[in-house]
N, C-alpha and C positions, 0 to 999 in steps of 0.2 A: 646207565649204559653195559649192557651185555658182553662180556669178552671172550671167546674160545684162549684160553688164559692156563701158562703154566709159574706164574707169578706169584708171589707170596708179596701180598701187600704192606710194609712199613704202616702201622698205626700213627695216626695222623699227630695222638696227643704227645708224641715223642719231636716238637719242635725244630727244635734246630737239626736236624734231620731235613726239615718238609721246607724248608725257604724255597719260594718256587721264583724261579727264572722262566717268565712267559716272554715270548715274542706271537704277543695274537692269539690272546683265548678267548675259544666259543662262549665265556664262562657261564658255564655248564657244570659247577662245581658245591652243589648246594651242602656236599658235605663238608668241606672245608670250609666253608664259611661258619658252618656250625662249630667247630672246633675250638679248641679254651684257646690254641697257642699257635698263629702260625704265620706269616710274612709271607711278601711277597712284591713280586713288581712286573708289568705290562707295560708293555711299549705296541703301539695301534698306528699307524698311521691314519684311519679312519677314524675322523672326529663323533661320530655320532655314537661307534662300537666305547669310544673310552669315555663321553659323555653315562654311556649305560653300567662300565664298571664303574663309575665312583661312582654311582647311586647306590650300587650296592656293596663294594670294595673298600672306598673312602679308608676307612679305617684300619684296613691290614695290606690294602697297595698300594704299591707307590708308584703312581700311570705316570705314562709319557706319552704325547703325542707326538710321534717323529717319524720321518720311514726311514725303516735304517735301511744298510748298505754296512755293506764290508769296513769300507772306512770308517764308517761308526758305528760299528755293531761291537764291538771287543769290549766296551764299560763293564759290559754284564758279567761279564763272567767276572767278577770284580767285587759284585755288589753284594754279594754275601759271604758270606765265609765258609759254609758252603752250598749247596744245592743239589733242592731234594731231589724236584717235577724243573724239568726243560723240552717247555711244549715250545713246538714249532710248526704255523700254520700260517706261512703267508702268501699263499697261490706265486708263489713266483721264483723266489732266491732258496725254497727251504734245503736243498741238498746245501749248497753253498754256507751258506749259515751255520747249517749245521757243521758242519767241515771245518768250520771254526771257531765256535763254539765250545764243542764236545772236550775240549781235554777240562773243561770246567771240570769234570769229571762229579755229575751228576748221577745220583742216586736212579732215577725213572727218568728215560730220555721219549718223549710223545711225540709224533710227529705225525700230520699228514701224510701220507702217500696219493699220487696221483694212479687209482685204478686205470683210468682210459691208455695208459703206458705197457699195460701186462706185468708180462714179469725178463724182459728185458732187465738188463743196468745200465739203466739211461738215466740223462738229468737233460731242462732246457738249458741252452747254456746261460753264465753270469750276465747282468742287465742290473745293472746301478736302477735303471730307472723302471723294471719291468713294470707290467699291465697287462696283466689274459690277456684280454677282451678285445686291446690295439692289438697284441699279439694271431689271436684268429678270434673272429666271430664267435664261435660257440662258445669260449670260453675252458674248452678242454684242453688246454698247452700252459701247460703251470708246473712248478715242483719237478717229483721225481719217481721213480718206480717201486717198487716194496723192497725188490733183488737192489739197487741200487743204496737202498741206503741201511739193509741190513747188509751187505757189506763194507760199507763204511764205516758201521757203527761198531761190527766183527773185529775191522783192526784194530778198535780202540778195547774189546774186549770183552764189548758187549753182546747179549744176542735175543733173539726175537721173545719176548712174554707171553704177547698177548694181540690177540686182531681186535676190533672195534664188531659185532655184530653186526650191525650195518656195513661196514667196512670202507677203508678210507685213515684209521688211525691204525697206526701200530703203534706199537708199546715195547722197550730192549731194558732191558737189567744185568746184571754184571749173571747174572741165573739163569734166564733167560735160555733158552734149551729148540724153541718150535722153529720146526722146518717151513725158513718163506716157502716156496714153490708146493709145497699141502696146505696149510694154514692164511695163502691170499684169498681178499674175498674182493667181488666186484662194489663198487659203490652203488646201494642199494638204493639210494636217498638222489645222485645223476640219471640212474638207472628209469627211476619215475619219472621225474621232472621233462626226460629227454625221449623217455618213450626207445631207450637207442640199447644198444648193448656196448659191454665191451670194447668188442672186437667192433664195432659199428665207430663208436669212435678214436680209435685206433686209425680205422682207415681216412677216418675224418683230419688226421692229423698228421699221420706220419713220412707227407714230405718237407715235414719244416724241421729244422735246423736240432739235434740233438747229441750230446756227449753222452760217450760211454765211459764210464767209472768200473 
């Protein structure tokens, strides 16, 4: 994954710094799989993705099939004595989960931001049973904007370090110095499959409820 970045990545062989606490990973981590020593935790409510993860990483990652809420998510903070990467991509309550877990002090925070929300500092309201397609058939109503995540991370001493080349994924570290306004990228994949752009996507969902954060 190419990224616009100011990040200096720790080397994966320093395993004690790279215990992974994953909430729904996209499983695109071949270098981590090849590293000499690392451990992880993946929690996902999707049975198929859990099965895929077990076939790839069964010896490295503790894999739990569960639908996460603010009421049951707290155990993630205490699973490892140190957390190297915290990755959150749940297509719903992403902002609220990061707010709950950020004081676990991970080295790197990776979140999927919703590029359809543009640069307003907004998130969907918390809903313990959130399903984005039940909320809106487009599937574009979920998560939070890059501005919202950047503001939350900044209050805990993290700065934006990288944005994935196709947009949609943001990485925060203690040393990140990128400006979210100039680093923001639209979601290339969403734009391609929907044949729309971020402005059109926002026009489709802007009437729905949002929390300004």
